[in-house]
C-alpha positions as CSV (number, residue, x, y, z in Angstrom):
1,M,-47.3,-47.9,-40.2
2,A,-50.5,-50.0,-40.8
3,T,-52.4,-51.1,-37.7
4,K,-53.1,-54.8,-37.3
5,R,-56.8,-55.8,-37.2
6,R,-58.1,-58.1,-34.5
7,K,-58.8,-61.6,-35.7
8,Y,-61.1,-62.4,-32.8
9,G,-63.7,-60.2,-31.2
10,K,-64.4,-59.6,-27.5
11,K,-67.5,-61.8,-27.6
12,A,-65.4,-64.7,-28.9
13,Q,-62.9,-64.2,-26.1
14,K,-65.7,-64.4,-23.5
15,T,-67.1,-67.5,-25.0
16,V,-63.7,-69.3,-25.0
17,A,-63.1,-68.2,-21.4
18,S,-66.5,-69.6,-20.5
19,A,-65.7,-73.0,-22.2
20,M,-62.3,-73.0,-20.3
21,R,-64.1,-72.5,-17.0
22,R,-66.6,-75.3,-17.8
23,R,-63.7,-77.6,-18.6
24,K,-62.1,-76.8,-15.2
25,R,-65.4,-77.5,-13.4
26,G,-65.8,-80.8,-15.4
27,T,-69.1,-79.8,-17.0
28,L,-67.8,-79.2,-20.6
29,K,-69.0,-82.1,-22.9
30,S,-67.9,-82.9,-26.4
31,G,-70.2,-83.3,-29.3
32,R,-72.1,-86.5,-30.0
33,S,-70.4,-88.8,-27.6
34,G,-71.0,-86.4,-24.6
35,R,-67.7,-87.3,-23.0
36,T,-66.2,-84.8,-20.6
37,V,-63.5,-82.7,-22.2
38,K,-60.1,-82.9,-20.6
39,S,-57.9,-81.3,-23.3
40,R,-57.2,-77.6,-23.2
41,K,-57.0,-77.4,-27.0
42,Q,-60.3,-79.1,-27.4
43,A,-62.0,-76.7,-24.9
44,I,-60.7,-73.8,-26.9
45,A,-62.0,-75.3,-30.2
46,I,-65.4,-75.8,-28.6
47,G,-65.4,-72.2,-27.3
48,L,-64.6,-70.9,-30.8
49,S,-67.2,-73.1,-32.4
50,E,-69.9,-71.8,-29.9
51,A,-68.7,-68.2,-30.6
52,R,-69.2,-68.8,-34.4
53,K,-72.7,-70.0,-33.8
54,K,-73.5,-66.9,-31.7
55,G,-72.2,-64.7,-34.6
56,A,-69.0,-63.4,-32.9
57,K,-66.0,-62.2,-34.9
58,V,-64.1,-65.4,-35.4
59,P,-62.3,-66.5,-38.6
60,P,-63.8,-69.5,-40.4
61,R,-62.4,-73.0,-40.0
62,K,-59.6,-73.8,-42.4
63,P,-60.8,-76.0,-45.3
64,A,-57.6,-78.2,-45.3
65,R,-58.3,-79.3,-41.7
66,L,-61.9,-80.1,-42.5
67,A,-60.9,-82.3,-45.4
68,A,-58.3,-84.1,-43.3
69,A,-60.8,-84.7,-40.6
70,R,-63.3,-86.2,-43.1
71,R,-60.7,-88.5,-44.5
72,K,-59.8,-89.8,-41.0
73,K,-63.4,-90.9,-40.3
């Protein structure tokens, strides 16, 4: 039986946990607007984005979502 590889590394997990704690404290801010993040999903997305910048093992963003986001703007 083949073993399943981890999609996300430990460093990514810690970064997301940190973002979640900052959200709970009310200090997590979103991108350009600088608004306080209230959404759990958005906090996770910010945590993963920060993990990518740090070089943690995180899969790249899906191209279809990027294209859809560009079309919305």
